MARGU-961424 format. One line per field, with one value per residue (C-alpha): y negated, x negated, z; residue in one letter. Coordinates in nm, 4 decimals. Layout:
% MARGU-961424
c2 <- (Y_...)
c1 <- (X_...)
c3 <- (Z_...)
res <- (A_...)
***
This chain:
% MARGU-961424
c2 <- (5.2349_5.0794_5.3462_5.1145_4.8497_5.1083_5.2369_4.8790_4.8291_5.1478_5.0201_4.6818_4.8533_5.0769_5.3866_5.5475_5.8642_6.1323_6.4083_6.7519_6.8997_7.2740_7.3535_7.1251_7.2477_7.0374_6.9372_6.8633_6.6637_6.4532_6.3752_6.2778_6.0309_5.8354_5.8909_5.7094_5.4105_5.4075_5.1832_5.3546_5.6978_5.8710_6.2076_6.3344_6.6841_6.9073_7.2863_7.4981_7.8446_7.6660_7.3412_7.2331_7.2335_6.9958_6.7781_6.7700_6.6741_6.3813_6.2669_6.2943_6.0787_5.8340_5.6376_5.9173_5.9741_6.3500_6.3085_6.3868_6.6720_6.7455_6.6925_6.4509_6.2429_6.2264_6.1158_5.8420_5.7197_5.7299_5.9698_6.3210_6.6538_6.9453_7.3039_7.6532_7.7184_7.6236_7.7349_7.5080_7.2225_7.2915_7.3035_6.9918_6.7068_6.3875_6.5308_6.4307_6.6054_6.9269_6.9850_7.3417_7.3280_7.6772_7.8560_8.1711_8.2849_8.4653_8.1662_7.9255_8.1287_8.1480_7.7748_7.6854_7.9032_7.7540_7.4034_7.4923_7.6173_7.3025_7.0462_6.9263_6.8325_7.0606_6.9610_7.2807_7.2257_7.6052_7.6726_8.0424_8.0572_7.8488_8.0897_8.3917_8.2751_7.9030_7.9312_8.1010_7.8654_7.5603_7.6940_7.7594_7.4032_7.2645_7.4548_7.3225_6.9634_6.9162_6.8457_7.1226_6.9566_7.0373_6.8432_6.5233_6.5092_6.8760_6.9382_7.1000_6.7947_6.5572_6.7602_6.7550_6.3771_6.3469_6.5836_6.3887_6.0605_6.1870_6.3266_6.0147_5.8219_6.0435_6.2369_6.6140_6.7785_7.0183_7.1279_7.0354_7.1612_7.0931_7.1324_7.3727_7.5405_7.8756_8.1122_8.4681_8.7091_8.4771_8.7044_8.9590_8.7333_8.8359_8.6544_8.8120_8.6277_8.3264_8.0755_8.1472_7.9971_7.6882_7.6322_7.6868_7.9241_8.1186_7.9196_7.5868_7.7028_7.8218_7.4903_7.3146_7.5412_7.6771_8.0006_8.2258_8.4013_8.0759_7.9174_8.2343_8.2010_7.8682_8.0383_8.3748_8.2226_8.3106_7.9557_7.8436_8.1215_8.0308_7.6601_7.7038_7.9376_7.6630_7.4101_7.6392_7.6987_7.3257_7.1848_7.4442_7.4810_7.8436_8.0562_8.2230_8.5977_8.6790_8.4212_8.1584_8.1335_7.8577_7.6937_7.4626_7.1089_6.7493_6.4812_6.3266_6.6650_6.7410_6.6504_6.8704_7.1758_7.1638_7.1929_7.5083_7.7562_7.7305_7.3669_7.4274_7.4242_7.6951_7.7059_8.0066_7.7838_7.4333_7.3705_7.5721_7.5534_7.5922_7.5299_7.3859_7.4670_7.2126_7.4579_7.6053_7.9852_7.9661_7.7573_7.4143_7.1399_6.9899_6.6179_6.4279_6.7250_6.7220_6.9603_6.7764_6.6313_6.6964_6.6279_6.6198_6.6451_6.5099_6.4749_6.1730_6.2256_5.9971_5.8106_5.4931_5.6420_5.7804_5.4264_5.3026_5.5625_5.4243_5.0586_5.1029_5.3053_5.6469_5.9330_6.1691_6.4745_6.4267_6.4254_6.1479_6.3583_6.4676_6.2483_6.2974_6.1253_6.2462_6.1679_6.2412_6.3278_6.4649_6.3543_6.6343_6.5355_6.1692_6.1412_6.3644_6.0691_6.0137_6.3434_6.2675_5.9225_6.0415_6.3204_6.1099_5.7822_5.8837_6.2370_6.3397_6.5979_6.5337_6.8484_7.1499_7.4875_7.4893_7.8477_8.1516_8.1217_8.1983_8.4484_8.5241_8.9023_9.0969_9.2387_9.4801_9.3337_9.6832_10.0353_10.0882_10.4252_10.5579_10.4584_10.1300_9.8377_9.5209_9.2020_8.9390_8.6015_8.5436_8.8845_9.1878_9.3902_9.1769_8.8435_8.6619_8.6653_8.4250_8.6075_8.5011_8.5822_8.8034_9.0114_9.0378_9.1541_9.4053_9.5488_9.5546_9.3425_9.2941_8.9200_8.8139_8.6628_9.0106_9.1849_9.1496_9.4260_9.6809_10.0204_10.1674_10.4878_10.5089_10.4377_10.1069_10.0457_9.7267_9.4330_9.6158_9.4612_9.6242_9.7179_9.7442_10.1184_10.1355_10.0238_10.1173_9.8101_9.7561_9.6593_9.5042_9.2224_8.8923_8.7762_9.1066_9.0857_8.7269_8.8011_9.1033_8.8927_8.6327_8.8981_9.0229_8.6672_8.6397_9.0004_9.0829_9.3151_9.5811_9.5616_9.5723_9.8802_10.0627_10.0006)
c1 <- (1.9446_1.6144_1.3587_1.1881_1.1392_1.0050_0.7613_0.6541_0.5682_0.3629_0.1755_0.1121_-0.0155_-0.2492_-0.0670_0.0867_0.2907_0.0433_0.1865_0.0636_0.2286_0.2229_0.3060_0.2277_0.5013_0.7829_0.9442_0.6121_0.4850_0.8000_0.7485_0.3851_0.4903_0.6957_0.4812_0.1973_0.4274_0.5838_0.4326_0.3520_0.2981_-0.0375_-0.0481_-0.3430_-0.3619_-0.2155_-0.2383_-0.1778_-0.2911_-0.4525_-0.6097_-0.6746_-0.3011_-0.2707_-0.5472_-0.3652_-0.0404_-0.2171_-0.3607_-0.0235_0.1668_-0.1141_-0.1776_-0.3475_-0.7182_-0.7794_-1.1488_-1.1903_-1.4288_-1.2776_-0.9606_-1.1500_-1.2593_-0.9045_-0.7855_-1.0439_-1.0730_-0.7090_-0.7569_-0.6200_-0.7807_-0.7090_-0.7193_-0.5915_-0.5602_-0.2083_-0.2573_-0.5614_-0.3431_-0.0769_-0.3420_-0.5307_-0.5539_-0.3784_-0.0953_0.2495_0.4804_0.4333_0.6383_0.6885_0.7654_0.6454_0.9719_0.8386_1.0582_0.7708_0.5387_0.8042_0.8625_0.4897_0.4444_0.7414_0.6167_0.2674_0.4175_0.5865_0.2551_0.0659_0.3368_0.4004_0.7422_0.8417_1.0504_1.1757_1.2177_1.2042_1.5769_1.5105_1.3196_1.5851_1.8633_1.6524_1.5709_1.6487_1.8733_1.5921_1.3252_1.5296_1.5643_1.1907_1.1285_1.3651_1.1814_0.8493_0.9764_0.9444_1.1888_1.2905_1.4654_1.6360_1.4957_1.6728_1.7070_1.7964_2.1692_2.2154_2.0794_2.2840_2.5982_2.5155_2.4886_2.8346_2.9871_2.8259_2.9534_3.3116_3.3090_3.1472_3.4370_3.6852_3.7882_3.8326_3.6226_3.8288_3.5601_3.2093_2.9671_2.8086_2.8613_2.6961_2.7547_2.9246_3.1114_3.2344_2.9489_2.6759_2.6053_2.4637_2.2377_1.8715_1.5459_1.5601_1.8755_1.8756_1.7600_2.0627_2.2797_2.0596_2.0604_1.6849_1.4606_1.2013_0.9328_1.0882_1.1156_0.7547_0.6359_0.8086_0.6485_0.9899_0.9953_1.2788_1.3356_1.3515_1.5916_1.7985_1.8512_2.0236_2.2517_2.3399_2.4846_2.1959_2.0774_2.4347_2.4807_2.1564_2.2357_2.5914_2.4693_2.2282_2.5130_2.7327_2.4564_2.3855_2.7400_2.9674_3.1692_3.2167_3.2321_3.5458_3.5569_3.4850_3.2099_3.1985_3.4809_3.3254_3.6594_3.6396_3.6918_3.6123_3.5537_3.8986_4.0590_3.8615_4.1467_4.3879_4.1651_3.9693_4.2680_4.4164_4.5860_4.8991_4.9248_4.8544_4.4748_4.2111_4.0567_4.0847_4.0782_4.0116_3.6484_3.5060_3.1898_3.2487_3.0730_3.2687_3.1958_3.1387_3.2900_3.6362_3.6353_3.7025_3.3884_3.5527_3.3621_3.5278_3.5997_3.4208_3.2061_2.9793_2.7140_2.4235_2.5996_2.7595_3.0998_3.3056_3.6852_3.8525_4.2030_4.3950_4.4775_4.7807_5.0354_4.8384_4.5203_4.7140_4.8316_4.4725_4.3624_4.6226_4.5442_4.1743_4.2144_4.0963_4.1709_4.4001_4.6132_4.9861_5.0597_4.8113_4.6645_4.3423_4.0703_3.7130_3.3817_3.0907_2.7385_2.6858_2.3166_2.0443_1.6874_1.5106_1.1483_1.1991_1.4234_1.2260_1.0630_1.3880_1.3358_0.9707_1.0459_1.3482_1.1511_0.8446_1.0124_1.3513_1.2773_1.5856_1.6343_1.8282_2.0237_1.9174_2.0751_2.2926_2.4160_2.4293_2.7507_2.6550_2.4199_2.3003_2.3005_2.1316_2.4034_2.3557_2.3652_2.4092_2.4340_2.1055_1.9499_1.7007_1.3478_1.4500_1.2326_1.4207_1.2833_1.4591_1.6095_1.6895_1.5619_1.6975_1.8332_2.0206_2.1933_2.2566_2.6162_2.7408_2.8939_3.0127_2.7238_2.9414_3.0371_2.6749_2.5685_2.8520_2.7613_2.3881_2.3353_1.9845_1.9141_1.8183_1.4991_1.3674_1.4913_1.1675_0.9108_1.1106_1.2260_1.5732_1.6295_1.9977_2.2098_2.3980_2.6882_2.7211_2.8550_2.8008_2.5765_2.2413_2.1883_1.8839_1.9481_1.9265_1.5635_1.2128_1.0783_0.7807_0.9135_0.5783_0.5997_0.6356_0.9356_1.1127_1.0423_1.1639_1.4801_1.5547_1.5020_1.7443_2.0044_1.9758_2.0299_2.3643_2.4858_2.8215_2.7494_2.9851_2.8255_2.4752_2.5588_2.6929_2.3807)
c3 <- (1.5821_1.6835_1.5914_1.3454_1.6124_1.8546_1.5936_1.5263_1.8912_1.8913_1.5878_1.7515_2.0654_1.8668_1.9937_1.6875_1.7120_1.6080_1.3947_1.2963_0.9859_0.9200_0.5580_0.2639_0.0329_-0.1142_0.2170_0.3816_0.0859_0.0774_0.4458_0.3868_0.1183_0.3750_0.6841_0.5119_0.4698_0.8162_1.0842_1.4103_1.2510_1.2089_1.0357_1.2328_1.0850_0.8169_0.8311_0.5238_0.4251_0.1305_0.2578_-0.0997_-0.1582_0.1375_-0.0074_-0.3421_-0.1650_0.0042_-0.3261_-0.4967_-0.2484_-0.1642_0.1529_0.3502_0.4099_0.4391_0.5067_0.8756_0.9470_1.2902_1.4909_1.7154_1.4171_1.2909_1.6339_1.6716_1.3140_1.2051_0.9167_0.8556_0.9360_0.6997_0.8219_0.7524_1.1266_1.2330_1.5925_1.6261_1.5032_1.7663_2.0383_1.9224_2.1693_2.0729_1.8632_1.9888_1.7415_1.5445_1.2292_1.1086_0.7364_0.6511_0.5737_0.7420_1.0337_1.2067_1.1698_1.2943_1.6080_1.6776_1.6275_1.8482_2.1317_2.0965_2.1045_2.4328_2.5698_2.4691_2.5466_2.1912_2.0558_1.7686_1.4660_1.3030_0.9308_0.9217_0.9578_0.8956_1.2231_1.3966_1.3036_1.3898_1.7428_1.7822_2.0899_2.2801_2.1437_2.2414_2.5947_2.6144_2.4962_2.7589_3.0282_2.8952_2.8952_2.5194_2.2382_1.9965_1.7036_1.3780_1.0842_0.9830_0.6063_0.5897_0.5924_0.9367_1.1208_0.9041_0.9742_1.3444_1.3285_1.1725_1.4282_1.7106_1.5639_1.5464_1.8971_2.0412_1.8842_2.0688_1.7569_1.7488_1.4788_1.2706_1.0250_0.9210_0.6635_0.3301_-0.0409_-0.2831_-0.6164_-0.5668_-0.7968_-0.7538_-0.8064_-0.6824_-0.3845_-0.6280_-0.8349_-0.8290_-0.9090_-1.2566_-1.3631_-1.1322_-1.3960_-1.6166_-1.3438_-1.3175_-1.6931_-1.7169_-1.9018_-1.7023_-1.8824_-1.7803_-1.4197_-1.4168_-1.5613_-1.2725_-1.0148_-0.9102_-0.7118_-0.8390_-0.5057_-0.3122_-0.5600_-0.5625_-0.1871_-0.2565_-0.5093_-0.3548_-0.0384_0.1906_0.2502_0.3141_0.5708_0.7452_0.7548_0.8801_1.1523_1.2586_1.2613_1.4693_1.7214_1.7539_1.7569_1.9151_1.5954_1.4935_1.1776_1.0494_1.1216_0.7557_0.7183_0.4464_0.1899_-0.0277_-0.1227_-0.4235_-0.2970_-0.3886_-0.1300_-0.1578_-0.1003_0.2164_0.4555_0.2565_0.2099_0.5354_0.7689_0.9231_0.6909_0.9055_0.7934_0.4248_0.4311_0.4026_0.7496_0.9762_1.2840_1.4046_1.4847_1.1942_0.9870_0.6138_0.2826_-0.0084_-0.3718_-0.6474_-0.8983_-0.9345_-0.9524_-1.3271_-1.3744_-1.4069_-1.2287_-0.9237_-0.9485_-0.6726_-0.5779_-0.2726_-0.4057_-0.2422_0.0603_0.3984_0.5524_0.8695_0.8984_1.2109_1.3521_1.4765_1.8461_1.8473_1.6382_1.7001_1.5540_1.2555_1.1890_1.2128_0.9587_0.7207_0.7912_0.7201_0.4039_0.5185_0.2825_0.4740_0.4166_0.3543_0.7276_0.7956_1.0775_0.9115_0.7630_0.6492_0.6134_0.4090_0.3008_-0.0692_-0.0584_0.1643_0.1041_0.2934_0.3681_0.2812_0.5896_0.8236_0.9995_1.1878_1.3719_1.4429_1.5845_1.7818_1.9490_2.0274_2.1251_2.2641_2.3776_2.1821_1.9061_1.5880_1.6633_1.8662_1.9469_2.2578_2.2240_1.9965_1.7948_1.4353_1.2743_0.9200_0.8756_0.5962_0.3677_0.0784_-0.2729_-0.4148_-0.2824_-0.1003_-0.0257_0.2282_0.1352_-0.0278_0.0826_0.1705_0.0174_0.2265_0.1541_-0.2133_-0.3235_-0.5051_-0.2138_0.0400_0.0864_0.4132_0.5356_0.8028_1.0978_1.4411_1.6733_1.8913_1.5880_1.4781_1.8228_1.8445_1.5033_1.5719_1.2602_1.1251_1.0879_0.7364_0.8778_0.9586_0.6426_0.4482_0.4071_0.6068_0.4807_0.5058_0.7013_0.6118_0.3077_0.3161_0.0798_-0.1242_0.0805_0.4085_0.6741_0.7376_1.1024_1.3230_1.3297_0.9492_0.9178_1.0187_1.1981_1.4273_1.7725_1.8641_1.6089_1.7951_1.5904_1.6562_2.0290_2.0520_1.8560_2.0737_2.3844_2.2502_2.1737_2.5298_2.6571_2.4801_2.4694_2.6208_2.9154_2.7811_2.4361_2.5794_2.7865_2.4796_2.2711)
res <- (X_X_X_X_X_X_X_X_X_X_X_X_X_X_X_X_X_X_X_X_X_X_X_X_X_X_X_X_X_X_X_X_X_X_X_X_X_X_X_X_X_X_X_X_X_X_X_X_X_X_X_X_X_X_X_X_X_X_X_X_X_X_X_X_X_X_X_X_X_X_X_X_X_X_X_X_X_X_X_X_X_X_X_X_X_X_X_X_X_X_X_X_X_X_X_X_X_X_X_X_X_X_X_X_X_X_X_X_X_X_X_X_X_X_X_X_X_X_X_X_X_X_X_X_X_X_X_X_X_X_X_X_X_X_X_X_X_X_X_X_X_X_X_X_X_X_X_X_X_X_X_X_X_X_X_X_X_X_X_X_X_X_X_X_X_X_X_X_X_X_X_X_X_X_X_X_X_X_X_X_X_X_X_X_X_X_X_X_X_X_X_X_X_X_X_X_X_X_X_X_X_X_X_X_X_X_X_X_X_X_X_X_X_X_X_X_X_X_X_X_X_X_X_X_X_X_X_X_X_X_X_X_X_X_X_X_X_X_X_X_X_X_X_X_X_X_X_X_X_X_X_X_X_X_X_X_X_X_X_X_X_X_X_X_X_X_X_X_X_X_X_X_X_X_X_X_X_X_X_X_X_X_X_X_X_X_X_X_X_X_X_X_X_X_X_X_X_X_X_X_X_X_X_X_X_X_X_X_X_X_X_X_X_X_X_X_X_X_X_X_X_X_X_X_X_X_X_X_X_X_X_X_X_X_X_X_X_X_X_X_X_X_X_X_X_X_X_X_X_X_X_X_X_X_X_X_X_X_X_X_X_X_X_X_X_X_X_X_X_X_X_X_X_X_X_X_X_X_X_X_X_X_X_X_X_X_X_X_X_X_X_X_X_X_X_X_X_X_X_X_X_X_X_X_X_X_X_X_X_X_X_X_X_X_X_X_X_X_X_X_X_X_X_X_X_X_X_X_X_X_X_X_X_X_X_X_X_X_X_X_X_X_X_X_X_X_X_X_X_X_X)
***
């Protein structure tokens, strides 16, 4: 790793990497706190629907000067322009890397396409947009000669790094994923009762500025489905046919649990994405949990390598064939500078879709009836379920990223996926058009002909 040295040279030459950040929420603010302290980085502009929120974020983290009246002034004077016009930011001269930290799938798609048009690298913190249309966006970026990158610090990019490490060492990856807290029934939690599961009162959550629907998406399995779909699309690993099982598992049990069921584990197949739970199904806490971290499980290719695993103290299953490595934490925006520097200085992403292998499909939390309005990720009506992309395409599944503000035409039973045919949706919306184009790119010819 020599990114720091490369950034230092850019600083010495007076040619910092100029960054435009879209979205001054938690992730974006955490990035700003470190960007201001990183040589060779200039946050030239921040776009937020509320520029005063961006100004407050700059004041909170320190080290930034959000006083430029224009983009040109920011470019020439080294300070930071604030705007509510994200498209003007993407088009601004001088910016090298655009970060989308909005969390809006439609906005992320629009910003990525604009980055392709204007020749700016794009770091997609917005994993919702990536899972909705990332394989197509990455291909558009390739054609435009720019980098489309997952966001280092968020779990999908960190998982990708571990998978890449194992494969570059000549090791077959058996499973990779992350940890979370999951218990039976979590799929059906709503924003009304989410704080009970976090051990907070609504008043405490409100005092901390915590959004109940966003935090519910972490709990009801939606965020896990989205993130594992992103990992599958970037690494070539694939989901199990039934999606995520959330087996309870501590780090020292990873080689035992994350091996094929035929060998005593809980995997459907080798090369699988899976999320492990920090809680047993009866509510007991798992010893050595990985709630905030990521892991990779790999297999020894020979007797010699099995002996090496033993000699160097790797934790393995009883056969000695399977071993694991893990990272206990992810620091989200504090680590995002790795993606920015990698894109600008190496022309390399920290993970990027290479195919359409996993999808997060809107699935009914309760029996839904015609006329019900879907409220999207973390809401009252649907949760996101991980599905193999081929199965999603064959079923005509509605992606969770488009399941907000649309009305049902048909009844959908609890735990059944919602389909495109079940909703009233405007086909002229850009995000809908892009998603449909991506589906056509990857559709099986027989499936496409039947639809």
